[in-house]
C-alpha positions in Angstrom: 115.7 68.3 87.5 119.1 69.2 89.0 120.1 71.1 85.8 117.1 73.1 85.8 117.3 74.8 89.2 120.5 76.3 89.7 122.3 76.5 93.1 121.6 80.2 93.5 117.9 79.9 92.6 117.7 77.0 94.9 118.8 79.5 97.6 115.5 81.3 97.4 113.0 79.8 100.1 109.2 79.5 100.3 109.6 82.4 102.8 111.6 84.6 100.8 108.6 84.1 98.1 106.1 84.8 100.9 108.0 88.1 101.5 108.2 89.6 98.0 104.5 88.7 97.5 103.6 90.7 100.8 105.3 93.7 99.3 103.6 93.3 96.5 100.2 93.5 97.8 101.0 95.9 100.6 102.9 98.3 98.0 105.2 98.9 101.1 108.0 97.3 102.9 107.1 98.9 106.0 103.5 97.6 106.1 104.7 94.3 104.4 107.1 93.7 107.3 104.7 94.5 109.9 102.2 92.1 108.4 105.0 89.3 108.2 106.3 90.2 111.5 109.7 91.1 110.5 111.9 94.0 110.6 111.7 96.3 107.8 115.5 95.9 107.3 115.1 92.2 107.3 112.5 92.2 104.7 114.4 94.4 102.4 117.3 92.2 103.0 115.6 89.0 101.9 113.7 91.0 98.7 117.4 92.1 97.6 118.4 88.8 98.0 115.8 87.4 95.8 116.1 90.3 93.1 120.1 89.6 93.1 119.3 85.6 92.5 117.0 86.9 89.6 119.4 89.4 88.3 116.8 92.2 88.1 114.8 94.6 90.4 111.3 93.2 91.0 110.4 96.7 92.8 110.8 100.2 91.8 111.4 101.8 95.3 110.1 105.2 96.1 107.0 106.8 98.0 105.0 103.8 96.6 106.6 100.3 96.3 105.7 99.3 92.5 106.4 96.2 90.7 108.5 96.7 87.6 107.6 95.1 84.4 110.1 92.4 85.3 108.5 92.2 88.6 105.1 91.8 87.6 106.2 88.8 85.4 108.1 87.4 88.7 104.9 88.1 90.7 102.8 86.1 88.7 105.4 83.0 88.7 105.8 83.5 92.4 101.6 83.2 92.9 101.8 80.3 90.9 104.3 78.7 92.7 102.6 79.6 95.9 99.6 78.0 94.7 101.3 74.7 93.8 102.5 74.6 97.4 99.2 75.2 98.7 98.0 72.4 96.8 100.9 70.2 97.8 99.9 71.0 101.7 96.2 69.9 100.8 97.4 66.5 99.4 99.7 66.2 102.4 96.6 66.9 104.6 94.7 64.4 102.7 97.0 61.8 103.0 97.3 62.1 106.7 93.8 61.1 106.8 93.4 57.4 105.3 89.9 58.2 104.0 90.3 61.8 102.9 88.2 64.5 103.8 84.7 62.3 103.6 83.9 58.9 103.8 80.3 57.8 101.9 79.5 54.6 103.9 76.6 52.0 102.5 75.0 50.4 105.2 72.2 47.8 104.8 69.1 48.9 106.6 69.2 45.7 108.7 72.4 46.1 110.2 72.4 46.4 114.0 72.6 49.8 115.8 75.4 48.3 117.8 77.7 46.9 114.8 77.2 50.3 112.8 78.5 52.2 116.3 81.7 49.9 116.2 82.1 50.6 112.6 81.8 54.4 113.2 84.3 53.8 115.9 86.9 52.2 113.9 86.5 55.0 111.3 87.0 57.5 113.9 90.1 55.6 115.3 91.8 55.9 111.7 91.1 58.9 111.0 89.4 61.3 113.2 89.3 64.3 110.8 87.0 62.4 108.2 83.4 63.1 108.0 81.4 59.9 107.7 78.3 60.0 105.6 76.1 57.1 106.0 73.5 55.6 103.3 70.9 53.2 104.3 69.4 50.9 101.8 69.0 47.1 100.8 71.8 45.4 99.4 71.4 45.5 95.5 70.6 49.3 96.0 73.8 49.9 97.9 75.8 47.5 95.6 74.5 49.7 92.6 75.9 52.8 94.4 79.0 51.2 95.3 79.6 50.2 91.6 78.9 53.8 90.4 81.0 55.3 93.1 78.5 56.9 94.6 79.5 55.3 98.0 83.2 54.2 99.0 82.3 51.3 101.0 79.4 48.7 101.6 78.8 47.3 104.7 76.2 44.5 104.0 75.7 41.0 105.1 77.2 37.9 103.7 76.3 38.5 99.9 78.3 37.7 97.2 79.8 40.6 95.6 80.9 40.9 92.2 84.8 41.4 91.4 85.3 45.2 90.5 
């Protein structure tokens, strides 16, 4: 991978990409600078840095700032990179919660409410951001749902559960 990314290209930060994208969206360095809470000269410097690394202009500067033909290709790539970064952030956020965003919990109907409360408190303790969905039913029906991946965890009483 090191061979693919040159040192010059590696000098471009995610923030640089966001700044270039802001200029494209606003069609103005001044408006993009306000949006990104940076000085216009600082924004211009960062965009020029990206252009120098790439070796070509991304924008035609004038009364309206518009992407060059090459710049539009670059902007499409930047959008894809930023989308990938957003997906990475989501993965990071999901991994921060052991159960992900939702935990589907199958519970036998005869489980005592106090036992269910203790299970819910344990889930909350390990992952406060996870939404817990409770499905009540009989053992065999819940086991079928577990095997069909309709629930994530089965809480039952002493029945034999087949492997898998």
